[in-house]
N, C-alpha and C positions, 0 to 999 in steps of 0.2 A: 454741648452748648456751644453750637459755633455760631460765631457770627457770619449772617448773609450781608448781600448788599442792601438787603430788606429789613433785617433786623438782627436781632440775637435768639438761636434757641434757649428756650425754659422747658426742659421737662418734654420735649418732641412738640413742641409749640413755638411758634415765630412770634415774636415781640419786635413791635416796629421801634428804631431808634427817637426817643422820646418819648415812648408807651411807658405805663404804669402797670404794675403790675402789685395784687392782694395776697397773700398768704396767712394762713388762720391753721397754727397749729396745737396738734394735740400733747403733744409727745417729744422728748427732747431730740428724740430722731429726726421729729417732721422738724422741729426748729432748727436743725444743723444741713435741711433735704437741701438750700441752696447755697452753702458752701463753695460748691464747685461754679457756680454764676461768677463769684467772684475772685478764685482760682484760675478760672479762663482766664478771667480778664486780665491777672498780673502777667501771664505765660502772654497774652499776644500783646504785652506791654501799655494796654488802658488803661486809663485812670478809673482807680477803683477806692471806695469809700465804705469806710463799714459802722456805719453808727447805730448804737446801742445802748437801751437803759446797764445800769451796775451790772445785776446781776445775766442781764443775756452777754454783758460784754466777754465777763468771766467764761461763762458756756463756750460761745462761738470760737472766743481765744484762745483755750486751751484746745478746744477740737484741731485748731488750727496749727497750732505746735505737734498735736500727738501726728499730725500729717503732714510733719518737715515746717512750715511755712510759718516764719515770723511777722509780721503785719509791719515790722521797721525795713524788714532787710527785700521785702518783695513788696512797697510801698505803698503798702494799703494805708489809707488817711485814715485813723480810729477817730470817733465825734462821741464824745457820750452824753447821751440824752437826760435829760434834767426836767425836774418838775415847771421849771420856766420852760415850756411848749415853744413860745415864738423865739425867744431864744436857742433854742434847739435847731428850730427849723432854717433861723437867720446861720447856726454853725456848718449845719448839714448843707446849705448851696456855699457857703463859700468854701467849705471843703472840696464839694463837686467842681466848682470852679478851680479850684487851685490846682484840683486831680486831672482835669483836662488842658491847664497852664502847663504844666511840667511835659517838658520835651514835645508840647504840641501836639498833644495826642489826639486822635481821631476819633475816639469813642467812649463813652464809659461807662463805670457802673456801680450803682450809689446803693448796699441793703440795708435799711433800719428796721431794728425790733424792737418795739414798745413793750414787748411785753404783754403784762399785766396795768402796765399804765393806764393807758387807752380804755374810756369805757363806750358802752353802746351810745351815748347822750353826745360824743364828743367827736368819733369816728368819722364821719362825713366830713368837719370841720376840717380835723385835721388835717385829713387828706387834702383837700381844696388846697389849703395852704400850702402845705410840702408841696405839690403838685406845680401851683402860681409859680412857687421861689425859685424850681428845675427848669421852668418852660423857657424854653429857648436855646438848652445846650443837650449837646449829642451826648443823650445816656439814656439808659434803659434804669425806673428806678424801682425796688421793689420793697415793700411796705409788708413787714410782719407784725403778726399779733397773738396771743394767747389764748385761742377763739374761745377756751372756759368762762369768758367773759361776755360774748354776743349771741344774741339770740338767733334764732333762723330768720327775721324778718330783716332785721341791720346786716346780716351778714349777705344772702340776698339781694339784698339795695345795691351793696358794692358789685355786684355783677353789671352793673350798667356804668359804671366809673372805671372800667379796668379792661385794660388788653388783654389779660390771663388772669382768672383769679382760683386761687388753690385755697381747698377746703381740705385739711387732714388729709388721709392716706386714700378718700372716698373720691372724690370729684374735682375737674379740671374743669375751668370754663373757658373758650377762648372766645372775644368777642370783640371783631373786627370793626365795629361799628360805636365804640363805646362813646358816652358824653367823658372829656375830660372831670376828673374830681371837681378843679375850681368851676368849671362852668354848670356842672350840674348842682354844685352847694350853691351857685346865685339861682338857678332854677327851681330850685328846693325851697330857697328864704322866701320867692317868690306866691312862687303858690305850693306849697306845701308839699308832702309826699305825693310823686307821681308811681 
């Protein structure tokens, strides 16, 4: 996961700064797959935010500790995602601005694990709202979900709105011409699913 002038490498794919990634996991090992994305950010002295629902925070924080990393010592700002999704999005955006502001960091990384809290009825709206809240910040954001809560049509729909989509261990889709989630949400609201 090397930061290049044009982006940050994730699983062999370059995601542009300002870009977003979506990850659907099915196992605990897959859920932890992108911790290296955060660790590399701390090693490079970038702003790093990890936002999670309670059970995901426990899993990811425990794995970080097993790797010898304590969030407070490594300046990983943690945010708890609650059932108040709007307040959680606002808290994530505030934490991202704070992380970038510390020491005038040139780039940031945000990992949000919503677990099974969000369903297929609301994922498009959530992705649009979160991406809109993070717009204009020099960072790469990753949202991840327990993939068992989503059918193939909604998963495939996300391929249109992310620079990189990761589904389990079987599928990676890079999209250099993606429509940002907030733009896709507006288009979808006007004309229905495209």
